[in-house]
GUTORGU-793956 format. One line per field, with one value per residue (C-alpha): residue number from 0; x, y, z. Coordinates in pm, whole numbers, padded with zeros to 5 digits, m for minus. Layout:
nr [NUM/...]
x [X/...]
y [Y/...]
z [Z/...]
//
This chain:
nr [0/1/2/3/4/5/6/7/8/9/10/11/12/13/14/15/16/17/18/19/20/21/22/23/24/25/26/27/28/29/30/31/32/33/34/35/36/37/38/39/40/41/42/43/44/45/46/47/48/49/50/51/52/53/54/55/56/57/58/59/60/61/62/63/64/65/66/67/68/69/70/71/72/73/74/75/76/77/78/79/80/81/82/83/84/85/86/87/88/89/90/91/92/93/94/95/96/97/98/99/100/101/102/103/104/105/106/107/108/109/110/111/112/113/114/115/116/117/118/119/120/121/122/123/124/125/126/127/128/129/130/131/132/133/134/135/136/137/138/139/140/141/142/143/144/145/146/147/148/149/150/151/152/153/154/155/156/157/158/159/160/161/162/163/164/165/166/167/168/169/170/171/172/173/174/175/176/177/178/179/180/181/182/183/184/185/186/187/188/189/190/191/192/193/194/195/196/197/198/199/200/201/202/203/204/205/206/207/208/209/210/211/212/213/214/215/216/217/218/219/220/221/222/223/224/225/226/227/228/229/230/231/232/233/234/235/236/237/238/239/240/241/242/243/244/245/246/247/248/249/250/251/252/253/254/255/256/257/258/259/260/261/262/263/264/265/266/267/268/269/270/271/272/273/274/275/276/277/278/279/280/281/282/283/284/285/286/287/288/289/290/291/292/293/294/295/296/297/298/299/300/301/302/303/304/305/306/307/308/309/310/311/312/313/314/315/316/317/318/319/320/321/322/323/324/325/326/327/328/329/330/331/332/333/334/335/336/337/338/339/340/341/342/343/344/345/346/347/348/349/350/351/352/353/354/355/356/357/358/359/360/361/362/363/364/365/366/367/368/369/370/371/372/373/374/375/376/377/378/379/380/381/382/383/384/385/386/387/388/389/390/391/392/393/394/395/396/397/398/399/400/401/402/403/404/405/406/407/408/409/410/411/412/413/414/415/416/417/418/419/420/421/422/423/424/425/426/427/428/429/430/431/432/433/434/435/436/437/438/439/440/441/442/443/444/445/446/447/448/449/450/451/452/453/454/455/456/457/458/459/460/461/462/463/464/465/466/467/468/469/470/471/472/473/474/475/476/477/478/479/480/481/482/483/484/485/486/487/488/489/490/491/492/493/494/495/496/497/498/499/500/501/502/503/504/505/506/507/508/509/510/511/512/513/514/515/516/517/518/519/520/521/522/523/524/525/526/527/528/529/530/531/532/533/534/535/536/537/538/539/540/541/542/543/544/545/546/547/548/549/550/551/552/553/554/555/556/557/558/559/560/561/562/563/564/565/566/567/568/569/570/571/572/573/574/575/576/577/578/579/580]
x [01529/01528/01411/01079/01151/01061/00742/00805/00776/00448/00395/00034/m00058/m00346/m00420/m00229/m00478/m00254/00123/00398/00563/00488/00609/00428/00224/m00105/m00429/m00718/m01034/m01296/m01647/m01801/m02167/m02350/m02575/m02919/m03180/m03534/m03828/m04189/m04279/m04598/m04526/m04480/m04466/m04172/m03987/m04045/m03927/m03603/m03570/m03616/m03357/m03109/m03170/m03119/m02796/m02674/m02751/m02551/m02257/m02249/m02282/m01984/m01786/m01875/m01752/m01433/m01355/m01422/m01173/m00906/m00947/m01171/m01529/m01492/m01413/m01677/m01943/m01921/m02123/m02410/m02510/m02501/m02741/m02978/m03002/m03153/m03428/m03511/m03887/m03876/m03620/m03741/m04107/m04080/m03913/m04194/m04464/m04304/m04264/m04631/m04751/m04530/m04480/m04109/m03819/m03698/m03329/m03422/m03658/m03415/m03131/m03341/m03481/m03139/m02977/m03246/m03203/m02824/m02838/m03086/m02901/m02555/m02672/m02770/m02520/m02475/m02181/m02380/m02627/m02347/m02190/m02535/m02528/m02197/m02342/m02647/m02425/m02216/m02508/m02738/m02449/m02415/m02792/m02786/m02492/m02694/m02998/m02786/m02581/m02253/m01950/m01773/m01431/m01192/m00869/m00559/m00382/m00052/00060/m00049/m00124/m00504/m00623/m00982/m01192/m01390/m01315/m01612/m01583/m01703/m01428/m01165/m01291/m01303/m00932/m00710/m00480/m00169/m00258/m00286/00037/m00138/m00471/m00511/m00836/m00941/m01207/m01245/m01108/m00881/m01191/m01356/m01435/m01148/m00899/m01015/m00984/m00639/m00519/m00668/m00487/m00169/m00101/m00019/m00309/m00349/m00694/m00821/m00570/m00729/m00651/m00538/m00734/m00659/m00286/m00268/m00268/m00287/00059/00223/00485/00363/00513/00266/00398/00130/00338/00370/00034/00210/00173/00448/00354/00647/00899/01258/01528/01630/01271/01230/01547/01442/01095/01216/01472/01203/00962/01225/01337/00978/00920/01239/01137/00792/00943/01165/00876/00659/00942/00859/01103/00834/00995/00763/00631/00873/01085/01467/01456/01232/00918/00614/00366/00028/m00086/m00437/m00645/m00960/m01197/m01533/m01605/m01462/m01295/m01063/m00914/m00686/m00488/m00491/m00338/m00086/00044/00042/m00209/m00250/m00627/m00913/m00927/m01232/m01494/m01742/m02065/m02266/m02116/m02359/m02652/m02528/m02472/m02829/m02969/m03183/m03201/m03091/m03244/m03052/m02997/m02850/m02616/m02515/m02416/m02202/m02039/m01969/m01790/m01569/m01484/m01406/m01194/m01006/m00894/m00837/m00740/m00947/m01218/m01356/m01711/m01817/m02192/m02401/m02266/m02533/m02595/m02364/m02246/m02385/m02758/m03005/m03337/m03597/m03346/m03482/m03249/m03134/m03013/m02689/m02654/m02304/m02445/m02786/m02965/m02679/m02472/m02541/m02812/m03010/m02950/m03062/m03387/m03445/m03409/m03565/m03243/m02994/m03089/m03080/m02734/m02607/m02754/m02586/m02248/m02273/m02371/m02048/m01857/m01934/m01678/m01384/m01253/m01476/m01493/m01779/m01738/m02003/m01956/m02032/m02062/m02110/m02115/m02178/m02556/m02535/m02258/m02461/m02772/m02569/m02404/m02742/m02878/m02576/m02613/m02984/m02917/m02635/m02875/m03132/m02875/m02735/m03088/m03091/m02758/m02546/m02238/m01921/m01607/m01425/m01534/m01653/m01462/m01669/m01535/m01636/m01519/m01395/m01503/m01687/m01521/m01759/m01643/m01279/m01345/m01503/m01269/m01165/m01524/m01584/m01263/m01375/m01673/m01508/m01259/m01096/m01130/m01070/m01015/m01182/m00954/m01143/m01452/m01270/m01063/m01372/m01576/m01289/m01199/m01558/m01452/m01670/m01410/m01611/m01635/m01356/m01418/m01283/m01076/m00749/m00865/m00901/m00556/m00487/m00157/m00349/m00220/m00575/m00588/m00254/m00348/m00685/m00524/m00275/m00561/m00760/m00465/m00370/m00729/m00749/m00411/m00523/m00811/m00604/m00800/m00606/m00669/m00619/m00659/m00860/m00874/m00669/m00393/m00270/m00183/00076/00418/00513/00175/00192/00511/00357/00040/00244/00456/00142/00026/m00177/m00160/m00271/m00306/m00558/m00538/m00598/m00395/m00192/m00040/00087/00425/00549/00422/00580/00914/00926/00819/01077/01343/01231/01272/01027/01254/01242/00862/00817/01068/00878/00554/00708/00848/00518/00329/00561/00501/00264/00254/00076/00296/00605/00451/00365/00722/00862/00651/00754/01121/01089/00939/01168/01480/01370/01253/01591/01827/02083/02448]
y [m00584/m00280/m00329/m00173/00167/00214/00414/00779/00892/01073/01293/01353/01597/01587/01663/01506/01303/01083/01111/00873/00735/00401/00217/m00073/m00215/m00048/m00233/m00067/m00103/m00052/m00167/m00225/m00149/m00477/m00570/m00588/m00793/m00665/m00901/m00937/m01140/m01318/m01372/m01023/m01153/m01376/m01073/m00871/m01166/m01156/m00788/m00856/m01134/m00904/m00626/m00869/m00998/m00641/m00550/m00851/m00763/m00399/m00501/m00734/m00457/m00217/m00462/m00534/m00164/m00101/m00377/m00263/00114/00213/00313/00658/00513/00239/00509/00566/00249/00370/00599/00299/00103/00400/00376/00028/00172/00456/00422/00646/00430/00084/00185/00315/m00007/m00213/00004/m00010/m00387/m00429/m00175/m00269/m00640/m00621/m00806/m00643/m00616/m00392/m00178/m00142/m00044/00221/00373/00383/00546/00814/00890/00908/01138/01375/01394/01431/01751/01922/02190/02065/01869/01646/01545/01480/01248/01089/01020/00839/00634/00543/00443/00220/00051/00011/m00139/m00399/m00468/m00508/m00748/m00957/m00951/m01060/m01311/m01130/m01117/m00798/m00709/m00649/m00850/m00717/m01049/m00882/m00558/m00290/00075/00081/00325/00413/00691/00673/00463/00386/00291/m00059/m00094/00019/m00197/m00507/m00481/m00678/m00434/m00625/m00571/m00190/00002/00331/00471/00704/00841/01074/01240/01316/01561/01547/01482/01218/00879/00711/00971/00925/00549/00578/00773/00509/00237/00448/00426/00716/00860/01119/01229/01455/01315/01408/01171/00894/00598/00685/00702/00364/00001/m00284/m00369/m00038/00066/00368/00598/00763/01058/01140/01424/01615/01508/01350/01028/00912/00656/00469/00634/00673/00469/00783/00853/00490/00499/00820/00686/00350/00519/00753/00465/00256/00550/00614/00245/00229/00548/00405/00089/00299/00520/00224/00090/00364/00404/00508/00841/01122/01354/01645/01852/01882/02122/01897/02108/01875/01862/01688/01451/01309/01082/01140/00844/00733/00465/00240/00012/00296/00316/00016/00220/00524/00318/00153/00491/00629/00905/01136/01104/01148/01500/01432/01160/01188/01097/01118/00787/00603/00794/00718/00352/00319/00562/00717/00907/00667/00713/00806/00446/00341/00639/00597/00235/00337/00633/00434/00173/00446/00590/00246/00149/00478/00343/00678/00876/01196/01176/01483/01427/01640/01670/01562/01699/01591/01786/01904/01575/01358/01300/01073/00939/01208/01492/01725/01797/02159/02375/02452/02194/02297/02634/02506/02327/02123/02048/02277/02465/02144/02043/02377/02360/01995/01953/01607/01510/01729/01668/01284/01305/01540/01315/01010/01188/01293/00939/00817/01097/00928/00663/00868/01210/01367/01697/01822/02047/02201/02204/02489/02758/03093/03323/03374/03333/02973/02887/03020/02827/02506/02559/02629/02300/02113/02275/02190/01827/01809/01935/01671/01393/01521/01499/01137/01071/01070/01293/01311/01147/01477/01822/01813/02064/02253/02381/02531/02431/02714/02625/02935/03269/03452/03231/03301/03676/03653/03381/03604/03627/03254/03164/03379/03147/02814/02581/02526/02589/02341/02441/02225/02313/02115/02335/02653/02649/02569/02856/03103/03053/02994/02663/02353/02094/01813/01978/01864/02159/02399/02153/02320/02639/02457/02556/02568/02745/03055/03354/03426/03083/03130/03478/03349/03060/03293/03519/03227/03089/03435/03505/03180/03243/03593/03437/03154/02889/02607/02584/02267/02157/01849/01888/01694/01955/01834/01496/01650/01670/02005/02152/02011/02209/02520/02495/02476/02765/02970/02903/02580/02389/02039/01846/01569/01345/00996/00759/00634/00980/01014/00833/01051/01375/01278/01205/01545/01743/01568/01706/02067/02347/02623/02864/02642/02628/03001/03083/02850/03029/03372/03266/03115/03428/03633/03409/03565/03248/02943/02716/02858/02787/02429/02372/02521/02287/01981/02067/02138/01793/01612/01751/01603/01274/01208/00993/01196/01145]
z [m04300/m04074/m03721/m03632/m03475/m03112/m03055/m02980/m02620/m02552/m02247/m02139/m01866/m01623/m01259/m00974/m00769/m00553/m00503/m00608/m00920/m01087/m01397/m01556/m01841/m01924/m01855/m02037/m01836/m02104/m02055/m02391/m02448/m02414/m02703/m02547/m02733/m02786/m02812/m02710/m02402/m02308/m01938/m01792/m01433/m01523/m01668/m01354/m01147/m01350/m01261/m00889/m00905/m01079/m00827/m00537/m00694/m00744/m00382/m00266/m00494/m00384/m00020/m00059/m00230/00051/00314/00119/00072/00442/00525/00275/00285/00576/00644/00487/00144/00182/00226/m00151/m00201/00015/m00274/m00508/m00294/m00300/m00678/m00643/m00423/m00663/m00718/m01024/m01204/m01102/m01112/m01467/m01580/m01429/m01585/m01931/m01920/m01832/m02086/m02382/m02305/m02395/m02235/m01915/m02022/m02315/m02110/m01820/m02054/m02229/m01908/m01739/m02044/m02053/m01682/m01710/m02013/m01847/m01515/m01672/m01846/m01521/m01418/m01063/m00925/m00691/m00962/m01212/m00955/m00919/m01295/m01252/m00966/m01177/m01471/m01246/m01070/m01371/m01566/m01295/m01294/m01672/m01649/m01404/m01632/m01929/m01732/m01801/m01574/m01474/m01611/m01331/m01312/m01479/m01410/m01320/m01155/m01403/m01457/m01470/m01738/m01828/m01972/m01649/m01345/m01124/m00756/m00844/m01103/m00854/m00569/m00792/m00873/m00634/m00453/m00562/m00930/m00912/m00968/m01050/m01171/m01470/m01614/m01894/m01681/m01314/m01061/m00756/m00547/m00767/m00617/m00806/m00678/m00319/m00348/m00509/m00208/00020/m00180/m00160/m00533/m00770/m00967/m01242/m01361/m01639/m01891/m02223/m02511/m02275/m02414/m02777/m02699/m02523/m02626/m02378/m02251/m02341/m02088/m01895/m01634/m01396/m01197/m00942/m00799/m01126/m01276/m01573/m01774/m02011/m02277/m02440/m02205/m02326/m02146/m01955/m01846/m01741/m01534/m01357/m01284/m01153/m00931/m00794/m00734/m00555/m00343/m00241/m00160/00050/00229/00298/00447/00671/00779/00873/01090/01341/01627/01873/01964/02075/01804/01831/01593/01590/01885/02092/02042/02024/01738/01732/01454/01471/01247/01042/01069/00937/01198/01467/01212/01109/01459/01402/01149/01379/01659/01426/01313/01672/01606/01904/01884/01640/01500/01284/01323/01035/01211/00887/00773/01000/00846/00494/00574/00699/00440/00706/01031/01308/01652/01966/02076/01741/01734/02099/02034/01735/01910/02225/02014/01868/02211/02351/02048/02090/02431/02597/02288/02253/01985/01808/01682/01388/01407/01110/00780/00533/00213/m00062/m00215/00070/00053/00226/00104/00157/00131/m00136/m00431/m00451/m00737/m00548/m00270/m00154/m00053/00048/00329/00473/00781/01079/00888/00855/01217/01362/01166/01254/01632/01599/01416/01604/01966/01948/01793/02062/02332/02174/02161/02526/02628/02462/02638/02968/02869/02738/02631/02366/02177/01961/01660/01441/01061/00822/01087/00912/01215/01584/01560/01441/01686/01980/01872/01844/02182/02341/02201/02337/02681/02690/02605/02862/03131/03035/03058/03388/03530/03412/03583/03265/03281/03067/03203/03140/03020/02658/02447/02190/01858/01526/01181/00964/00610/00490/00408/00644/00931/00849/00859/01208/01333/01625/01751/01701/01883/02177/02228/02147/02310/01969/01594/01312/00951/00686/00397/00131/00150/00251/m00070/m00275/m00134/m00120/m00487/m00607/m00763/m00748/m00643/m00803/m01146/m01376/m01610/m01347/m01144/m01248/m01072/m00739/m00614/m00239/m00314/m00425/m00221/m00098/00066/00244/00369/00492/00679/00846/00956/01101/01299/01429/01533/01729/01895/01991/02186/02332/02139/01970/01594/01394/01033/00940/00561/00307/00294/00634/00480/00246/00422/00267/00348/00701/00763/00604/00814/01135/01009/00948/01304/01314/01643/01539/01213/01145/00840/00705/00922/00624/00580/00937/00907/00619/00774/01107/00939/00768/01075/01291/01057/01089/01339/01416/01228/00915/00918/00977/00701/00465/00552/00492/00155/00042/00148/m00072/m00376/m00625/m00836/m00689/m00902/m00730/m00391/m00491/m00613/m00292/m00077/m00281/m00246/00127/00187/m00058/00107/00440/00296/00135/00346/00535/00457]
//
């Protein structure tokens, strides 16, 4: 009898969401639709008591997940679960369930399932990235509530190191998987900036999203290659493909081990010229990683994480306590506070939904119109500045008018505190974030009135290319290698240099080693990134000279094709990550 032929190799393409190469068996994370019974009830109060019990259990589970993610990945990633807790407090959702149970006298599981499904369907149809993400949050949380009502457990353990594949991967799904069982993450939907992609980067595992036809092509246990660098998934890889992938994965693992065994040398290139690598943090707990990777300070502290964690507007005392903890944990490292950046895809209770939130009432716009929010935050930051070196930068500045208003508010608050006997330990540097095309055009004028500029590349690319970075339908158009992005960055850096103001980058591009070299070659002074990315970026930059970086920048500026630029950056980094003979 003939042997069964080996399945044919199948190559599926998607979007690179987290770098690296992994090989392993597929674990299909598929949540089936629970069969929810429907029956009449006589004791309505008992049904509503069941609902309250399920909601309490869900709160406890999400709280535990939040704490676990904060421990494993950091406060920034844990903030994802703040939105999930908000769903449980949604009066419209929970209130409608209660009213229907009382009116129709039906079991609460059935009513809750029907109401949640209707909400999810309605919200998912809205043409707005934030609200679509809200639909995903509701689906995740209401599924957990329903499981608690029905007494069902949650799927979550692969049982062995596996490639986790799903049509959609929720933050709860990802957080529930033990880190030692996740080789890579692959999803049919999503974008580079989806929750699952962000968490994959925090876990430091390869990820590919937007892989159409993934679930239909896979069976549990199938051998899969995930190439997070190329955005490629190979199902039933040939022996040659397997060998290449395993060699790449082992080389990367060996390189990572070598990078983590840091020799403690100063951050300088081959000619001895220093470079500055800082960390992006979401809270004091993230500073342990920053210290471990020898970050030269905090280039971005996302102060909104405290607001999201509390789902409210904390008073001056609460903020001052949090900020002081960050400054003390930094132990002399400079800390750059980004003032409140709420809006867009980060909302608090009481924040009115908008048709286009990314271009709406957010960040500095909100703060300037709400001094009762802005001034207490500025006071809290300056109170912390009495205990260590602090900088303040304002997000989403569109022009000089806003910058001057923000600086005036800061000066007014500083005068108040000085009268109270509270003064900074050292002068507080003031900067503006360049995230909006208008700000990039007038960067020279902004730099003239700032101590520094910082480029937020995530939003700048989005606005410059008119691409919603959270919308998977246009995610392929979100391309930082577009010539317009490179030319804009060069203009910003040159404008800052012309005014003698340092200019850094605190967006995700800085965490890519090839991009890090390019940004310095284009004229950036400092780079701030997630702490986990620092060792690899440091290694590559140490193996460059100023001439190398400037030549790379010139070549990329000449490229008309973004794909050619991306390939050039990968090769530049790979050549310096390879062991030297």
